[in-house]
VOGU-3710 file (C-alpha; in Angstrom, 3 decimals, decimal comma):
1> mnasspeall> 78,052/-11,384/43,447  78,498/-9,781/40,045  81,994/-8,792/38,967  82,556/-5,053/38,999  84,327/-3,451/36,059  87,523/-1,466/36,718  85,708/1,640/35,464  82,905/1,276/38,014  85,298/0,475/40,853  87,402/3,531/40,096
11> alfsipgigp> 84,314/5,709/39,756  83,102/4,639/43,198  86,576/5,120/44,689  86,794/8,630/43,206  83,886/9,856/45,332  85,128/11,871/48,341  84,905/9,927/51,583  84,651/6,481/49,953  87,431/4,350/51,414  88,020/0,583/51,338
21> almrkliggl> 85,647/-0,201/54,209  82,738/1,750/52,738  83,379/0,310/49,268  83,201/-3,211/50,711  79,990/-2,326/52,506  78,307/-0,772/49,487  79,327/-3,449/46,995  78,687/-6,205/49,515  75,159/-4,931/50,041  74,213/-4,237/46,421
31> gsaeavldss> 76,296/-6,797/44,535  78,570/-4,684/42,324  80,031/-1,217/41,923  77,719/-0,695/38,951  74,704/-1,445/41,137  75,886/1,080/43,722  76,347/3,804/41,104  72,984/3,033/39,482  71,009/2,957/42,742  68,814/5,841/43,776
41> prqlmqlegi> 69,539/7,753/46,980  66,503/6,057/48,499  67,891/2,600/47,704  71,311/3,528/49,079  69,744/4,763/52,303  68,362/1,281/52,939  71,903/0,159/53,687  72,951/0,465/57,314  74,913/3,642/58,017  74,106/5,392/54,719
51> dkkraqlikg> 72,272/8,636/55,433  70,722/11,063/52,961  73,829/13,242/52,704  76,113/10,277/51,954  73,626/8,824/49,468  73,398/12,108/47,564  77,198/12,404/47,547  77,500/8,955/45,985  75,036/9,911/43,260  76,662/13,175/42,255
61> svnedfvkrq> 80,393/13,173/42,944  82,133/10,784/40,557  85,422/12,255/39,313  85,296/11,337/35,626  88,760/12,793/34,885  90,317/10,596/37,588  88,611/7,502/36,179  89,807/8,246/32,636  93,387/8,823/33,783  93,481/5,570/35,715
71> lnylrqtras> 91,982/3,546/32,866  94,534/5,058/30,478  97,352/4,003/32,789  95,958/0,472/32,933  95,745/0,305/29,138  99,244/1,677/28,661  100,956/-0,602/31,187  101,004/-4,283/32,037  99,191/-3,618/35,282  95,769/-4,942/36,202
81> lisywdeayp> 93,161/-3,998/38,775  92,113/-6,854/41,061  89,165/-6,220/43,354  88,241/-7,802/46,681  85,492/-9,742/44,888  87,673/-11,190/42,127  88,872/-14,791/42,129  92,469/-13,570/41,785  92,319/-11,499/44,998  94,619/-13,199/47,554
91> rslkaiydpp> 92,595/-15,209/50,042  94,980/-14,459/52,906  94,424/-10,719/52,465  90,659/-11,077/52,686  91,056/-12,348/56,234  92,833/-9,264/57,647  91,263/-6,234/59,229  90,549/-3,527/56,630  91,681/-5,317/53,454  92,068/-3,116/50,370
101> aflfvegdaa> 88,969/-2,911/48,177  91,227/-3,387/45,175  94,869/-3,738/44,233  96,857/-2,424/41,298  99,087/-5,350/40,317  102,020/-5,494/37,901  103,766/-8,820/37,376  102,914/-12,379/38,355  99,705/-12,052/40,383  99,885/-15,752/41,311
111> lmeapslaiv> 102,766/-14,914/43,668  100,249/-13,298/46,012  98,933/-16,790/46,809  102,333/-18,501/47,030  104,020/-19,195/50,393  105,885/-16,023/51,249  107,881/-14,529/54,073  108,207/-10,796/54,637  111,639/-9,367/55,412  111,684/-5,787/56,697
121> gtrvpseygk> 113,968/-3,474/58,609  115,726/-0,154/58,771  116,305/1,997/55,696  119,913/2,516/56,816  121,204/-0,940/57,709  124,684/-1,670/58,977  127,003/-3,994/57,076  125,918/-6,693/59,516  122,261/-6,026/58,651  122,941/-6,123/54,918
131> qvthslagel> 124,876/-9,381/55,156  122,274/-11,092/57,319  119,421/-9,924/55,095  121,148/-11,081/51,921  122,000/-14,462/53,393  118,566/-15,209/54,871  116,588/-13,882/51,900  118,700/-15,842/49,437  118,415/-19,093/51,381  114,655/-18,689/51,916
141> srrgfviasg> 114,282/-18,111/48,171  116,175/-21,309/47,450  113,847/-23,095/49,876  110,864/-21,987/47,803  109,596/-18,908/49,631  108,535/-15,737/47,880  110,331/-12,847/49,589  107,923/-10,005/50,370  108,934/-6,495/51,342  108,179/-2,827/50,794
151> fargvdtvah> 110,582/-1,780/47,994  112,084/0,847/50,305  115,757/1,689/50,726  117,782/-0,456/53,061  116,721/-3,891/54,249  113,750/-4,007/51,843  115,922/-3,479/48,776  118,590/-5,915/49,958  115,900/-8,587/50,491  114,398/-8,073/47,021
161> kaalsaggkt> 117,845/-8,147/45,373  118,882/-11,292/47,248  115,745/-13,138/46,142  116,242/-12,095/42,533  119,944/-12,992/42,595  119,111/-16,430/43,977  116,754/-17,029/41,059  113,752/-16,828/43,369  110,572/-14,800/43,423  109,832/-11,540/45,188
171> lavlgngldv> 106,803/-9,402/45,993  106,839/-5,668/46,644  104,025/-3,702/48,280  104,348/-0,014/47,467  103,341/3,096/49,359  102,752/4,985/46,095  101,350/4,433/42,609  102,905/1,748/40,401  104,082/4,398/37,961  106,041/6,276/40,636
181> iypsenrall> 109,407/4,587/41,151  110,536/5,231/44,712  113,327/5,179/45,575  114,491/6,121/42,089  117,572/3,888/42,218  115,296/0,826/42,386  114,269/1,445/38,781  117,155/-0,897/37,935  115,216/-3,753/39,582  112,151/-3,445/37,324
191> paferqgvri> 113,329/-5,749/34,496  114,023/-8,530/37,008  110,662/-7,911/38,680  108,965/-8,438/35,329  110,497/-11,922/35,123  110,555/-12,957/38,783  108,243/-10,767/40,788  105,149/-8,731/41,316  104,622/-5,130/42,440  101,409/-4,291/44,269
201> seypfgtkpd> 99,760/-1,076/45,439  96,387/-0,069/46,796  97,166/3,479/45,669  96,119/4,775/42,234  98,577/5,706/39,510  100,150/9,060/40,169  100,088/8,732/43,974  103,273/10,198/45,448  105,226/8,426/48,228  103,777/10,484/51,080
211> sgnfpkrnri> 104,932/9,448/54,538  101,417/8,561/55,671  101,059/5,892/52,983  103,821/3,609/54,221  102,478/2,615/57,649  99,174/1,687/56,021  100,774/-0,462/53,313  102,557/-2,506/56,012  99,329/-4,355/56,831  99,367/-5,694/53,264
221> isglsrgvlv> 102,987/-6,866/53,497  102,229/-8,909/56,612  98,793/-9,937/55,363  100,244/-11,615/52,284  102,945/-13,440/54,251  103,178/-16,465/56,499  105,416/-14,512/58,807  107,490/-11,355/59,187  111,235/-11,311/59,778  112,663/-8,074/61,175
231> veageksgal> 116,406/-7,891/60,569  117,475/-4,508/61,936  115,178/-1,869/63,390  115,520/1,038/65,766  113,117/1,723/68,612  110,739/3,683/66,369  111,284/1,890/63,072  108,334/1,426/60,732  109,352/-2,228/60,491  108,035/-2,695/64,026
241> ltamyaldqn> 104,603/-1,635/62,805  104,717/-4,444/60,251  105,486/-6,846/63,104  102,522/-5,479/65,068  100,236/-6,025/62,087  101,595/-9,570/61,789  100,669/-10,298/65,396  97,176/-8,886/64,892  96,812/-11,065/61,791  97,996/-14,207/63,588
251> revfavpgpi> 101,207/-14,411/61,563  104,574/-15,528/62,913  107,070/-12,839/63,956  110,820/-13,416/63,737  113,715/-11,145/64,661  117,480/-11,197/64,179  119,370/-10,262/67,365  121,953/-7,516/67,157  124,636/-5,893/69,286  123,228/-4,310/72,442
261> sspksagtnn> 125,379/-1,266/71,692  123,749/-0,645/68,310  120,652/1,615/68,131  119,733/-0,221/64,907  119,162/-3,387/66,952  117,106/-1,853/69,760  113,808/-2,646/68,048  114,678/-6,207/67,051  116,116/-7,077/70,447  112,978/-5,719/72,085
271> likqgaklve> 110,799/-7,850/69,793  112,692/-10,913/70,998  112,081/-9,870/74,617  108,381/-9,699/73,803  108,289/-13,204/72,347  109,389/-12,964/68,721  111,307/-16,020/67,505  115,054/-15,377/67,630  116,614/-16,147/64,245  120,218/-17,218/63,784
281> svddilvele> 119,622/-19,301/60,649  116,898/-20,171/58,162  116,198/-23,349/60,140  114,886/-21,220/63,023  112,213/-19,923/60,652  111,400/-23,209/58,946  110,837/-25,085/62,201  108,190/-22,528/63,212  106,441/-22,558/59,845  106,527/-26,331/59,336
291> glsfpgkkee> 103,013/-27,705/58,995  101,324/-24,320/58,952  98,739/-23,802/56,245  98,864/-20,562/54,300  96,745/-17,953/56,085  93,251/-17,833/54,675  93,304/-21,272/53,057  90,572/-23,556/54,324  90,607/-27,315/54,340  87,915/-29,257/52,556
301> rpepaleepa> 85,470/-30,795/55,011  81,974/-32,277/54,956  79,034/-29,907/55,019  77,733/-29,584/58,588  74,262/-30,835/59,496  72,245/-27,629/59,609  68,593/-26,709/59,417  67,081/-23,853/57,453  67,698/-20,956/57,250  71,213/-21,594/58,609
311> lsiyrflade> 71,918/-24,127/55,845  71,022/-21,653/53,086  73,232/-19,010/54,678  76,135/-21,444/54,995  75,870/-22,547/51,380  75,529/-18,973/50,128  78,750/-17,972/51,869  80,754/-20,769/50,177  84,362/-19,506/50,288  83,569/-15,932/49,203
321> prhidqialk> 82,940/-13,255/51,830  79,441/-11,766/51,751  78,022/-8,693/53,438  75,230/-9,023/55,991  72,838/-7,003/53,798  73,451/-9,299/50,840  73,029/-12,424/52,997  69,712/-11,167/54,348  68,443/-10,281/50,858  69,499/-13,598/49,316
331> cglspseals> 68,034/-15,729/52,108  64,797/-13,774/52,561  65,572/-12,635/56,093  65,659/-9,338/57,902  69,175/-8,126/58,776  68,558/-8,888/62,458  67,350/-12,438/61,665  70,354/-13,052/59,426  72,726/-11,692/62,077  71,185/-13,991/64,688
341> qllilelngh> 71,703/-17,036/62,464  75,253/-15,964/61,633  76,083/-15,565/65,316  75,015/-19,157/65,965  77,007/-20,371/62,966  80,045/-18,432/64,163  79,803/-19,815/67,709  79,676/-23,326/66,255  82,755/-22,714/64,134  81,008/-22,794/60,753
351> vrqlagkmfv> 81,506/-19,185/59,654  83,796/-16,316/60,481  83,092/-12,600/60,581  85,515/-10,335/58,732  85,841/-6,562/58,796  82,871/-4,477/57,644  80,197/-7,072/58,578  81,430/-9,487/55,943  81,090/-13,228/56,599  82,752/-16,292/55,096
361> qm> 82,720/-20,059/55,646  85,349/-21,431/58,010
//
């Protein structure tokens, strides 16, 4: 698959109705964002689910002003744009449902591949919650974990600060553009983040911290982590959504118990009732994570004994996800023939299907 330029990716994203799933489908089928933008409506309509109206919209609705603004931000800052098809895109994130088509990244992008643990919780923690968060985050940092969180007030901020104070690394997933510092008091953390961390967002520069953005970003927090630790959370806390994403993504879920009289502990105590690992010390976390490979990493193993066309499909997938349309085109098969072969490969444990009819080697 050809690498897509930031300009082409942003141009495709600027078209109304083009979200991450459709971007993955279009680029997966045609090979690059440039190819999508250069294709005729007739060519676009050959892709499954692209009708005449959608094809014409793609051809005539690029927001050039938006693209220019975003490229200017990228030039003026230390941020970069990493797409789903780039080598630097975190492998663990590719394996989740609905991964972002691209990420705006500022800081040490390599931290997205390092072993990390997410620590989340209420935005108004008690003194108990603050102390527990600071202690656990600091110790996990000293044990070599990157501390991931959402840069929000409360438990998130305490976790980031504890990691930085311990001389460790931290990763923040934002619910707004990288240029929008929210909450404003966390601006003081930016110099330390430049040295010891990375800030990530799927939202373009200029995006405000609207309430609807934060639940969606939680899937990225859990997707980048080996597990999620919930310190303090009420019954309807957004931190519980991060735990739900973690379960869906086959990540470990941990929770700190709290007083039964405290509403701030209702969510965490309920998680423990439902099977989350009760955490009293860092050792409770380490014993669960011991021996686990980082989500998305695959072990080297001999090539399976396959006959054509299954062998060609398997080799084409390598360790990079490919769309069904691209697989069929590359291997000279109809989409239905390719899907039949992929189903057999999947049943035999050789490939795995991801969101949006993308496939990758196991």
